[in-house]
TORDRENGU-814668 format. One record per residue: residue in three letters; chain; x, y, z of N, C-alpha, C in turn. Coordinates in nm, 2 decimals, m for minus. Layout:
<pts>
<pt residu="Ala" chaine="A" n_px="X" n_py="Y" n_pz="Z" ca_px="X" ca_py="Y" ca_pz="Z" c_px="X" c_py="Y" c_pz="Z"/>
...
</pts>
This chain:
<pts>
<pt residu="Met" chaine="A" n_px="12.44" n_py="6.87" n_pz="8.34" ca_px="12.31" ca_py="6.94" ca_pz="8.36" c_px="12.33" c_py="7.09" c_pz="8.38"/>
<pt residu="Gln" chaine="A" n_px="12.26" n_py="7.17" n_pz="8.31" ca_px="12.27" ca_py="7.31" ca_pz="8.31" c_px="12.19" c_py="7.37" c_pz="8.43"/>
<pt residu="Asp" chaine="A" n_px="12.25" n_py="7.46" n_pz="8.51" ca_px="12.18" ca_py="7.52" ca_pz="8.62" c_px="12.11" c_py="7.65" c_pz="8.57"/>
<pt residu="Asn" chaine="A" n_px="11.98" n_py="7.66" n_pz="8.59" ca_px="11.90" ca_py="7.77" ca_pz="8.55" c_px="11.89" c_py="7.88" c_pz="8.65"/>
<pt residu="Lys" chaine="A" n_px="11.96" n_py="7.87" n_pz="8.76" ca_px="11.95" ca_py="7.97" ca_pz="8.87" c_px="12.02" c_py="8.10" c_pz="8.83"/>
<pt residu="Asn" chaine="A" n_px="11.96" n_py="8.22" n_pz="8.87" ca_px="12.02" ca_py="8.35" ca_pz="8.85" c_px="12.06" c_py="8.41" c_pz="8.98"/>
<pt residu="Ala" chaine="A" n_px="12.19" n_py="8.43" n_pz="9.00" ca_px="12.24" ca_py="8.50" ca_pz="9.12" c_px="12.19" c_py="8.64" c_pz="9.11"/>
<pt residu="Phe" chaine="A" n_px="12.17" n_py="8.70" n_pz="9.23" ca_px="12.12" ca_py="8.84" ca_pz="9.24" c_px="12.21" c_py="8.94" c_pz="9.16"/>
<pt residu="Asn" chaine="A" n_px="12.34" n_py="8.92" n_pz="9.17" ca_px="12.43" ca_py="9.01" ca_pz="9.10" c_px="12.41" c_py="9.00" c_pz="8.95"/>
<pt residu="Met" chaine="A" n_px="12.35" n_py="8.90" n_pz="8.90" ca_px="12.33" ca_py="8.88" ca_pz="8.76" c_px="12.20" c_py="8.96" c_pz="8.72"/>
<pt residu="Ile" chaine="A" n_px="12.11" n_py="8.99" n_pz="8.81" ca_px="11.98" ca_py="9.05" ca_pz="8.79" c_px="11.99" c_py="9.20" c_pz="8.82"/>
<pt residu="Glu" chaine="A" n_px="12.07" n_py="9.23" n_pz="8.93" ca_px="12.08" ca_py="9.37" ca_pz="8.98" c_px="12.12" c_py="9.47" c_pz="8.86"/>
<pt residu="Gly" chaine="A" n_px="12.04" n_py="9.58" n_pz="8.85" ca_px="12.08" ca_py="9.68" ca_pz="8.75" c_px="12.02" c_py="9.66" c_pz="8.61"/>
<pt residu="Lys" chaine="A" n_px="11.96" n_py="9.54" n_pz="8.59" ca_px="11.90" ca_py="9.51" ca_pz="8.46" c_px="11.77" c_py="9.60" c_pz="8.44"/>
<pt residu="Met" chaine="A" n_px="11.75" n_py="9.64" n_pz="8.32" ca_px="11.63" ca_py="9.71" ca_pz="8.28" c_px="11.51" c_py="9.62" c_pz="8.29"/>
<pt residu="Ile" chaine="A" n_px="11.40" n_py="9.67" n_pz="8.34" ca_px="11.27" ca_py="9.59" ca_pz="8.35" c_px="11.18" c_py="9.65" c_pz="8.24"/>
<pt residu="Val" chaine="A" n_px="11.13" n_py="9.56" n_pz="8.15" ca_px="11.04" ca_py="9.59" ca_pz="8.05" c_px="10.93" c_py="9.50" c_pz="8.04"/>
<pt residu="Thr" chaine="A" n_px="10.81" n_py="9.55" n_pz="7.99" ca_px="10.70" ca_py="9.46" ca_pz="7.97" c_px="10.72" c_py="9.38" c_pz="7.84"/>
<pt residu="Lys" chaine="A" n_px="10.64" n_py="9.27" n_pz="7.82" ca_px="10.66" ca_py="9.20" ca_pz="7.70" c_px="10.62" c_py="9.28" c_pz="7.58"/>
<pt residu="Glu" chaine="A" n_px="10.55" n_py="9.39" n_pz="7.60" ca_px="10.51" ca_py="9.48" ca_pz="7.49" c_px="10.63" c_py="9.58" c_pz="7.46"/>
<pt residu="Gly" chaine="A" n_px="10.73" n_py="9.58" n_pz="7.54" ca_px="10.84" ca_py="9.67" ca_pz="7.52" c_px="10.84" c_py="9.80" c_pz="7.60"/>
<pt residu="Lys" chaine="A" n_px="10.75" n_py="9.81" n_pz="7.69" ca_px="10.74" ca_py="9.94" ca_pz="7.77" c_px="10.84" c_py="9.93" c_pz="7.88"/>
<pt residu="Arg" chaine="A" n_px="10.93" n_py="10.03" n_pz="7.90" ca_px="11.03" ca_py="10.03" ca_pz="8.00" c_px="10.96" c_py="10.08" c_pz="8.13"/>
<pt residu="Leu" chaine="A" n_px="11.00" n_py="10.01" n_pz="8.24" ca_px="10.95" ca_py="10.03" ca_pz="8.37" c_px="11.05" c_py="10.09" c_pz="8.47"/>
<pt residu="Gly" chaine="A" n_px="11.18" n_py="10.05" n_pz="8.45" ca_px="11.29" ca_py="10.10" ca_pz="8.54" c_px="11.40" c_py="9.99" c_pz="8.55"/>
<pt residu="Phe" chaine="A" n_px="11.47" n_py="9.99" n_pz="8.66" ca_px="11.58" ca_py="9.90" ca_pz="8.67" c_px="11.57" c_py="9.83" c_pz="8.80"/>
<pt residu="Val" chaine="A" n_px="11.63" n_py="9.71" n_pz="8.81" ca_px="11.62" ca_py="9.63" ca_pz="8.93" c_px="11.72" c_py="9.69" c_pz="9.03"/>
<pt residu="Lys" chaine="A" n_px="11.67" n_py="9.72" n_pz="9.15" ca_px="11.75" ca_py="9.78" ca_pz="9.26" c_px="11.78" c_py="9.67" c_pz="9.36"/>
<pt residu="Asp" chaine="A" n_px="11.67" n_py="9.59" n_pz="9.39" ca_px="11.69" ca_py="9.49" ca_pz="9.50" c_px="11.58" c_py="9.39" c_pz="9.48"/>
<pt residu="Ile" chaine="A" n_px="11.58" n_py="9.29" n_pz="9.57" ca_px="11.47" ca_py="9.19" ca_pz="9.57" c_px="11.42" c_py="9.17" c_pz="9.71"/>
<pt residu="Thr" chaine="A" n_px="11.30" n_py="9.13" n_pz="9.73" ca_px="11.25" ca_py="9.09" ca_pz="9.86" c_px="11.22" c_py="8.94" c_pz="9.85"/>
<pt residu="Phe" chaine="A" n_px="11.24" n_py="8.87" n_pz="9.97" ca_px="11.22" ca_py="8.73" ca_pz="9.97" c_px="11.17" c_py="8.69" c_pz="10.11"/>
<pt residu="Glu" chaine="A" n_px="11.11" n_py="8.57" n_pz="10.12" ca_px="11.07" ca_py="8.51" ca_pz="10.24" c_px="11.20" c_py="8.44" c_pz="10.30"/>
<pt residu="Thr" chaine="A" n_px="11.23" n_py="8.48" n_pz="10.42" ca_px="11.36" ca_py="8.44" ca_pz="10.48" c_px="11.36" c_py="8.29" c_pz="10.51"/>
<pt residu="Arg" chaine="A" n_px="11.25" n_py="8.24" n_pz="10.55" ca_px="11.24" ca_py="8.10" ca_pz="10.59" c_px="11.25" c_py="8.00" c_pz="10.47"/>
<pt residu="Ser" chaine="A" n_px="11.18" n_py="8.03" n_pz="10.37" ca_px="11.17" ca_py="7.94" ca_pz="10.25" c_px="11.27" c_py="7.98" c_pz="10.14"/>
<pt residu="Gly" chaine="A" n_px="11.31" n_py="8.11" n_pz="10.14" ca_px="11.39" ca_py="8.16" ca_pz="10.03" c_px="11.31" c_py="8.20" c_pz="9.91"/>
<pt residu="Glu" chaine="A" n_px="11.18" n_py="8.19" n_pz="9.92" ca_px="11.09" ca_py="8.23" ca_pz="9.80" c_px="11.11" c_py="8.37" c_pz="9.77"/>
<pt residu="Leu" chaine="A" n_px="11.13" n_py="8.40" n_pz="9.64" ca_px="11.14" ca_py="8.54" ca_pz="9.60" c_px="11.00" c_py="8.60" c_pz="9.59"/>
<pt residu="Ile" chaine="A" n_px="10.98" n_py="8.72" n_pz="9.64" ca_px="10.85" ca_py="8.79" ca_pz="9.65" c_px="10.84" c_py="8.90" c_pz="9.55"/>
<pt residu="Asn" chaine="A" n_px="10.93" n_py="9.00" n_pz="9.55" ca_px="10.92" ca_py="9.12" ca_pz="9.47" c_px="11.06" c_py="9.16" c_pz="9.42"/>
<pt residu="Leu" chaine="A" n_px="11.05" n_py="9.24" n_pz="9.31" ca_px="11.17" ca_py="9.32" ca_pz="9.26" c_px="11.14" c_py="9.46" c_pz="9.31"/>
<pt residu="Val" chaine="A" n_px="11.25" n_py="9.52" n_pz="9.36" ca_px="11.24" ca_py="9.66" ca_pz="9.40" c_px="11.30" c_py="9.74" c_pz="9.28"/>
<pt residu="Val" chaine="A" n_px="11.22" n_py="9.84" n_pz="9.24" ca_px="11.25" ca_py="9.92" ca_pz="9.11" c_px="11.32" c_py="10.05" c_pz="9.15"/>
<pt residu="Lys" chaine="A" n_px="11.43" n_py="10.08" n_pz="9.07" ca_px="11.49" ca_py="10.22" ca_pz="9.08" c_px="11.48" c_py="10.28" c_pz="8.95"/>
<pt residu="Asp" chaine="A" n_px="11.50" n_py="10.41" n_pz="8.95" ca_px="11.49" ca_py="10.49" ca_pz="8.82" c_px="11.37" c_py="10.46" c_pz="8.74"/>
<pt residu="Thr" chaine="A" n_px="11.25" n_py="10.47" n_pz="8.80" ca_px="11.13" ca_py="10.43" ca_pz="8.74" c_px="11.09" c_py="10.53" c_pz="8.63"/>
<pt residu="Thr" chaine="A" n_px="11.02" n_py="10.48" n_pz="8.53" ca_px="10.97" ca_py="10.56" ca_pz="8.42" c_px="10.83" c_py="10.62" c_pz="8.45"/>
<pt residu="Pro" chaine="A" n_px="10.79" n_py="10.72" n_pz="8.38" ca_px="10.65" ca_py="10.77" ca_pz="8.41" c_px="10.55" c_py="10.66" c_pz="8.38"/>
<pt residu="Tyr" chaine="A" n_px="10.57" n_py="10.57" n_pz="8.29" ca_px="10.47" ca_py="10.47" ca_pz="8.26" c_px="10.43" c_py="10.38" c_pz="8.38"/>
<pt residu="Ile" chaine="A" n_px="10.53" n_py="10.35" n_pz="8.46" ca_px="10.51" ca_py="10.26" ca_pz="8.58" c_px="10.41" c_py="10.32" c_pz="8.68"/>
<pt residu="Lys" chaine="A" n_px="10.40" n_py="10.45" n_pz="8.68" ca_px="10.31" ca_py="10.52" ca_pz="8.78" c_px="10.16" c_py="10.49" c_pz="8.74"/>
<pt residu="Asn" chaine="A" n_px="10.13" n_py="10.46" n_pz="8.61" ca_px="10.00" ca_py="10.42" ca_pz="8.57" c_px="9.95" c_py="10.29" c_pz="8.62"/>
<pt residu="Leu" chaine="A" n_px="10.05" n_py="10.20" n_pz="8.67" ca_px="10.02" ca_py="10.06" ca_pz="8.70" c_px="9.97" c_py="10.04" c_pz="8.84"/>
<pt residu="Asn" chaine="A" n_px="9.98" n_py="10.14" n_pz="8.93" ca_px="9.93" ca_py="10.14" ca_pz="9.06" c_px="9.98" c_py="10.01" c_pz="9.14"/>
<pt residu="Leu" chaine="A" n_px="10.12" n_py="10.00" n_pz="9.14" ca_px="10.18" ca_py="9.89" ca_pz="9.20" c_px="10.20" c_py="9.91" c_pz="9.35"/>
<pt residu="Glu" chaine="A" n_px="10.23" n_py="9.80" n_pz="9.42" ca_px="10.25" ca_py="9.81" ca_pz="9.56" c_px="10.39" c_py="9.88" c_pz="9.58"/>
<pt residu="Lys" chaine="A" n_px="10.40" n_py="9.95" n_pz="9.70" ca_px="10.52" ca_py="10.03" ca_pz="9.73" c_px="10.57" c_py="9.99" c_pz="9.87"/>
<pt residu="Thr" chaine="A" n_px="10.70" n_py="10.01" n_pz="9.89" ca_px="10.76" ca_py="9.99" ca_pz="10.02" c_px="10.72" c_py="10.11" c_pz="10.11"/>
<pt residu="Asn" chaine="A" n_px="10.76" n_py="10.10" n_pz="10.24" ca_px="10.73" ca_py="10.21" ca_pz="10.33" c_px="10.81" c_py="10.33" c_pz="10.30"/>
<pt residu="Thr" chaine="A" n_px="10.92" n_py="10.31" n_pz="10.22" ca_px="11.00" ca_py="10.43" ca_pz="10.17" c_px="10.96" c_py="10.47" c_pz="10.03"/>
<pt residu="Asn" chaine="A" n_px="10.84" n_py="10.43" n_pz="9.98" ca_px="10.78" ca_py="10.47" ca_pz="9.85" c_px="10.86" c_py="10.41" c_pz="9.73"/>
<pt residu="Glu" chaine="A" n_px="10.93" n_py="10.30" n_pz="9.75" ca_px="10.99" ca_py="10.23" ca_pz="9.63" c_px="10.89" c_py="10.14" c_pz="9.57"/>
<pt residu="Ile" chaine="A" n_px="10.88" n_py="10.13" n_pz="9.44" ca_px="10.78" ca_py="10.05" ca_pz="9.37" c_px="10.83" c_py="9.91" c_pz="9.37"/>
<pt residu="Leu" chaine="A" n_px="10.73" n_py="9.81" n_pz="9.39" ca_px="10.76" ca_py="9.67" ca_pz="9.39" c_px="10.69" c_py="9.60" c_pz="9.27"/>
<pt residu="Ile" chaine="A" n_px="10.76" n_py="9.51" n_pz="9.21" ca_px="10.70" ca_py="9.43" ca_pz="9.10" c_px="10.70" c_py="9.29" c_pz="9.15"/>
<pt residu="Pro" chaine="A" n_px="10.58" n_py="9.22" n_pz="9.15" ca_px="10.58" ca_py="9.08" ca_pz="9.20" c_px="10.67" c_py="8.99" c_pz="9.11"/>
<pt residu="Tyr" chaine="A" n_px="10.74" n_py="8.91" n_pz="9.18" ca_px="10.83" ca_py="8.81" ca_pz="9.11" c_px="10.75" c_py="8.72" c_pz="9.02"/>
<pt residu="Ser" chaine="A" n_px="10.63" n_py="8.69" n_pz="9.06" ca_px="10.55" ca_py="8.60" ca_pz="8.97" c_px="10.51" c_py="8.66" c_pz="8.84"/>
<pt residu="Ala" chaine="A" n_px="10.53" n_py="8.79" n_pz="8.82" ca_px="10.51" ca_py="8.86" ca_pz="8.69" c_px="10.62" c_py="8.84" c_pz="8.59"/>
<pt residu="Ile" chaine="A" n_px="10.74" n_py="8.79" n_pz="8.64" ca_px="10.86" ca_py="8.78" ca_pz="8.55" c_px="10.84" c_py="8.67" c_pz="8.45"/>
<pt residu="Ile" chaine="A" n_px="10.86" n_py="8.70" n_pz="8.33" ca_px="10.85" ca_py="8.60" ca_pz="8.22" c_px="10.98" c_py="8.54" c_pz="8.19"/>
<pt residu="Ala" chaine="A" n_px="11.08" n_py="8.63" n_pz="8.18" ca_px="11.22" ca_py="8.59" ca_pz="8.14" c_px="11.32" c_py="8.69" c_pz="8.19"/>
<pt residu="Ile" chaine="A" n_px="11.44" n_py="8.63" n_pz="8.21" ca_px="11.56" ca_py="8.72" ca_pz="8.25" c_px="11.67" c_py="8.69" c_pz="8.16"/>
<pt residu="Gly" chaine="A" n_px="11.71" n_py="8.79" n_pz="8.09" ca_px="11.82" ca_py="8.78" ca_pz="7.99" c_px="11.90" c_py="8.91" c_pz="8.00"/>
<pt residu="Asp" chaine="A" n_px="11.90" n_py="8.98" n_pz="7.88" ca_px="11.96" ca_py="9.11" ca_pz="7.88" c_px="11.87" c_py="9.21" c_pz="7.95"/>
<pt residu="Phe" chaine="A" n_px="11.74" n_py="9.18" n_pz="7.96" ca_px="11.64" ca_py="9.26" ca_pz="8.03" c_px="11.56" c_py="9.16" c_pz="8.12"/>
<pt residu="Val" chaine="A" n_px="11.49" n_py="9.22" n_pz="8.22" ca_px="11.40" ca_py="9.14" ca_pz="8.30" c_px="11.26" c_py="9.17" c_pz="8.23"/>
<pt residu="Ile" chaine="A" n_px="11.20" n_py="9.07" n_pz="8.18" ca_px="11.07" ca_py="9.09" ca_pz="8.10" c_px="10.96" c_py="9.04" c_pz="8.19"/>
<pt residu="Val" chaine="A" n_px="10.86" n_py="9.13" n_pz="8.20" ca_px="10.75" ca_py="9.10" ca_pz="8.29" c_px="10.62" c_py="9.11" c_pz="8.21"/>
<pt residu="Ser" chaine="A" n_px="10.52" n_py="9.04" n_pz="8.26" ca_px="10.38" ca_py="9.04" ca_pz="8.20" c_px="10.30" c_py="9.15" c_pz="8.26"/>
<pt residu="Glu" chaine="A" n_px="10.26" n_py="9.25" n_pz="8.18" ca_px="10.19" ca_py="9.36" ca_pz="8.23" c_px="10.05" c_py="9.32" c_pz="8.29"/>
<pt residu="Glu" chaine="A" n_px="9.99" n_py="9.21" n_pz="8.23" ca_px="9.87" ca_py="9.16" ca_pz="8.28" c_px="9.88" c_py="9.11" c_pz="8.42"/>
<pt residu="Asp" chaine="A" n_px="9.99" n_py="9.06" n_pz="8.46" ca_px="10.02" ca_py="9.01" ca_pz="8.60" c_px="10.05" c_py="9.12" c_pz="8.69"/>
<pt residu="Leu" chaine="A" n_px="10.06" n_py="9.25" n_pz="8.64" ca_px="10.09" ca_py="9.36" ca_pz="8.73" c_px="9.97" c_py="9.43" c_pz="8.77"/>
<pt residu="Ile" chaine="A" n_px="9.86" n_py="9.42" n_pz="8.70" ca_px="9.74" ca_py="9.49" ca_pz="8.73" c_px="9.65" c_py="9.43" c_pz="8.83"/>
</pts>
């Protein structure tokens, strides 16, 4: 049986793009619920100007967050649905 889990070090540093191909930045970190282990957000580094148009939630240190529920696929890139970001 193949394990479909992705370890954080396999995601860290990957480019985040929309399914339309717009670049948003790179994965810096993740946030998660400590009790359940549920993943909540990706923390984005090296953001592009395009991401500023999306009005996404930010941390108290002004880092942009992308909801984990917006992720469509993880491969060479982390692909997100722009509709789920708005």
